[in-house]
C-alpha positions as CSV (number, residue, x, y, z in Angstrom):
1,M,0.2,0.1,-0.1
2,Y,1.6,3.5,-0.5
3,I,1.3,6.0,2.2
4,V,1.4,9.4,2.6
5,V,2.3,10.7,6.2
6,V,2.3,14.1,6.7
7,G,4.4,15.3,9.4
8,C,7.9,14.1,10.6
9,G,8.5,14.5,14.4
10,R,8.9,11.5,16.6
11,I,5.5,9.7,15.8
12,G,5.6,10.9,12.0
13,S,9.2,9.2,12.0
14,H,8.6,6.2,14.3
15,L,5.1,5.8,12.7
16,A,6.7,5.6,9.4
17,K,9.5,3.5,10.0
18,A,7.0,0.9,11.2
19,L,5.0,0.8,8.4
20,M,8.1,0.8,6.0
21,A,9.5,-1.9,8.1
22,V,6.1,-4.2,7.5
23,G,6.5,-3.8,3.5
24,H,4.6,-0.6,3.1
25,E,5.4,2.3,0.5
26,V,5.8,5.4,2.0
27,T,6.6,9.4,1.7
28,I,6.9,11.8,4.4
29,I,6.0,15.7,3.8
30,E,7.8,17.6,6.6
31,N,7.5,21.6,6.8
32,N,10.2,22.2,9.4
33,L,13.9,22.5,8.6
34,S,15.1,20.3,11.4
35,N,12.5,17.9,11.1
36,F,13.4,17.2,7.9
37,Q,16.7,16.8,8.0
38,I,16.7,14.8,10.9
39,G,14.0,12.2,9.2
40,A,16.2,12.5,5.7
41,R,19.4,11.5,7.4
42,D,17.5,8.4,9.4
43,M,15.2,7.5,6.3
44,G,16.7,9.2,3.2
45,S,14.5,10.2,-0.2
46,V,11.3,8.9,1.4
47,V,11.4,12.1,3.2
48,M,10.3,15.5,1.4
49,Q,10.4,18.9,2.6
50,G,6.6,20.9,2.0
51,D,3.8,22.0,3.5
52,G,1.7,19.5,3.8
53,T,-1.4,22.0,3.5
54,S,-0.3,22.6,0.1
55,I,-1.9,21.5,-2.8
56,A,1.1,21.4,-4.7
57,S,3.2,19.5,-2.0
58,L,0.2,17.0,-1.9
59,E,0.7,16.2,-5.6
60,E,4.6,16.0,-5.4
61,A,4.1,13.7,-2.6
62,G,1.3,11.2,-4.9
63,V,-1.2,11.7,-3.0
64,A,-3.4,11.1,-6.2
65,R,-1.9,7.6,-6.2
66,A,-1.9,7.0,-2.4
67,E,-4.5,4.8,-0.4
68,L,-4.3,6.2,2.7
69,I,-3.0,10.2,4.0
70,I,-2.2,10.1,7.5
71,A,-1.8,13.9,9.0
72,V,0.7,13.9,12.4
73,T,1.7,17.2,12.4
74,G,1.6,19.0,15.7
75,S,-1.5,21.3,15.1
76,D,-5.2,19.7,15.1
77,E,-6.2,22.8,12.5
78,S,-3.3,21.4,10.3
79,N,-4.1,18.2,10.1
80,L,-7.8,18.5,9.2
81,A,-6.8,21.3,6.7
82,V,-4.4,18.4,5.1
83,C,-7.0,15.4,4.8
84,Q,-9.7,18.1,4.1
85,M,-7.3,19.3,0.8
86,A,-6.0,15.3,0.1
87,K,-9.6,14.3,-0.4
88,S,-11.3,17.4,-2.2
89,A,-8.9,18.2,-4.1
90,L,-7.2,15.1,-5.3
91,K,-9.7,12.6,-4.3
92,A,-7.5,10.7,-1.6
93,P,-9.8,7.3,-0.8
94,R,-9.0,7.5,3.0
95,T,-7.6,9.6,5.6
96,M,-6.5,9.8,8.6
97,A,-5.8,12.3,11.5
98,L,-4.2,12.6,14.9
99,I,-5.9,15.1,17.4
100,K,-4.7,16.7,20.2
101,N,-7.8,18.0,21.6
102,P,-10.8,15.4,22.0
103,G,-13.4,18.1,21.9
104,H,-12.3,18.1,17.9
105,E,-13.1,14.3,17.3
106,G,-16.7,15.2,16.3
107,L,-15.8,18.1,13.7
108,F,-13.3,16.2,12.3
109,R,-15.5,13.4,11.8
110,S,-18.6,15.6,10.3
111,L,-15.9,17.1,8.1
112,G,-15.0,13.9,6.3
113,V,-12.0,12.8,8.0
114,D,-12.3,9.0,7.7
115,H,-10.2,7.9,10.9
116,V,-9.9,10.1,13.9
117,I,-7.4,9.3,16.4
118,N,-7.6,10.9,20.1
119,R,-4.2,10.7,22.1
120,T,-6.1,11.6,25.2
121,R,-8.4,8.6,24.6
122,L,-5.3,6.4,23.2
123,V,-3.7,7.5,26.4
124,L,-6.9,6.5,28.9
125,S,-7.2,3.2,27.0
126,T,-3.2,2.4,28.3
127,I,-4.2,3.5,31.8
128,E,-7.2,1.4,31.7
129,E,-5.5,-1.8,30.7
130,E,-2.7,-1.3,33.2
131,V,-5.4,-0.8,36.1
132,P,-7.1,-3.8,36.2
133,D,-10.0,-2.6,38.8
134,A,-10.7,0.6,36.8
135,P,-14.3,1.9,37.9
136,L,-14.6,3.2,33.8
137,V,-13.9,1.1,31.3
138,H,-14.1,2.8,27.6
139,L,-15.4,-0.7,25.2
140,L,-16.0,1.4,22.1
141,N,-16.2,4.4,19.9
142,I,-19.5,5.5,18.3
143,P,-17.2,7.6,15.5
144,H,-20.6,9.4,13.6
145,H,-22.3,10.3,16.8
146,S,-19.0,11.2,18.9
147,M,-20.7,8.5,22.0
148,D,-18.8,5.9,23.5
149,L,-20.1,2.6,25.2
150,I,-18.7,2.3,28.8
151,S,-18.4,0.0,31.5
152,L,-18.7,1.3,35.1
153,S,-18.2,-0.8,38.2
154,I,-20.1,-0.1,41.6
155,P,-17.9,-0.5,44.5
156,N,-18.9,-1.4,48.1
157,D,-19.2,2.3,49.2
158,S,-21.1,3.6,46.4
159,A,-24.5,6.2,47.2
160,A,-26.3,4.6,44.0
161,I,-26.5,0.8,46.1
162,D,-30.0,-0.1,46.7
163,K,-31.3,2.4,44.6
164,S,-33.4,1.6,41.8
165,L,-32.8,2.7,38.3
166,A,-36.1,4.8,38.1
167,E,-33.9,7.2,41.6
168,I,-30.8,7.6,39.3
169,D,-30.7,10.7,38.2
170,M,-29.1,10.2,34.4
171,P,-27.4,13.3,32.5
172,P,-29.5,13.8,29.3
173,N,-27.2,12.5,26.6
174,S,-26.3,8.9,28.5
175,F,-28.5,5.6,29.2
176,I,-28.0,2.7,30.4
177,T,-27.7,-0.3,28.2
178,L,-27.3,-3.5,30.6
179,V,-26.6,-4.3,34.0
180,V,-24.7,-7.3,34.7
181,N,-25.1,-8.6,38.3
182,K,-24.4,-12.0,40.3
183,N,-27.3,-12.9,38.8
184,G,-26.2,-12.4,34.8
185,P,-26.9,-9.6,32.7
186,S,-30.4,-7.9,32.6
187,L,-31.6,-5.5,30.6
188,P,-32.6,-2.2,32.5
189,H,-35.6,-1.3,33.7
190,D,-37.2,1.2,36.6
191,D,-37.3,-1.6,39.3
192,L,-34.2,-3.0,39.0
193,V,-31.8,-2.5,42.0
194,L,-28.5,-1.9,41.9
195,S,-26.0,-4.0,44.2
196,A,-22.3,-3.4,44.9
197,G,-20.2,-5.6,42.3
198,D,-22.9,-4.5,39.9
199,D,-21.6,-3.7,36.3
200,I,-23.3,-1.0,34.4
201,V,-22.7,-0.2,30.5
202,L,-23.7,2.7,29.0
203,V,-23.8,5.0,25.8
204,T,-22.8,8.7,26.6
205,V,-21.0,11.0,25.1
206,Q,-17.6,12.5,26.4
207,D,-18.4,15.3,28.6
208,E,-20.8,13.3,30.6
209,E,-18.4,10.9,31.8
210,Q,-17.2,12.5,35.1
211,I,-20.8,13.1,36.0
212,L,-21.8,9.1,35.4
213,L,-18.4,8.1,37.6
214,D,-19.7,10.4,40.5
215,T,-23.4,9.4,40.2
216,F,-22.6,5.5,40.2
217,T,-19.1,5.2,42.1
218,G,-19.7,8.2,44.2
219,A,-19.4,7.3,48.0
220,Q,-22.4,7.5,50.2
């Protein structure tokens, strides 16, 4: 597969090396002279100096024949511009962008970026994997609606213990899809009473995750 990577900082250079190591053909575009020189010294002619937000540079890199464009500069705005120009002007079939600000994820998807990599979410996922008893676990991202499927475990001192679901004050954009207790999984209903150790699966938006964490794991 031919892939164009825009950005040859630490992330871009490591990514490009990994892609080439498994047999992909890669060209890297880097605007910063120092980063370009370091990249060219390490990887040779696959690194070109140019502005990835410029159609001329994208054309020179061969975006028209690329199967994937990956924008990993240090700027969310530049990464969005790269993907939009590659798609609209050069008909790139697939685009991928790295974002630093989690609040930009929905915007990027709505503007046609095919794959959005949220650095904050990656860090959270890594932490969750290393902490087996974490009270909140991200199960799945629902990209086109900027929502997540999460799981919460109710600790022994939770204020939600012995409350029915009807008594739980849920934030407006979140809802329970499943409750798993000692008897097995149950579909949610108003009379279902929560107990310590129950696992709750919910659909939510990122802004409401802390509210849910406080609601279901906060102490009495």
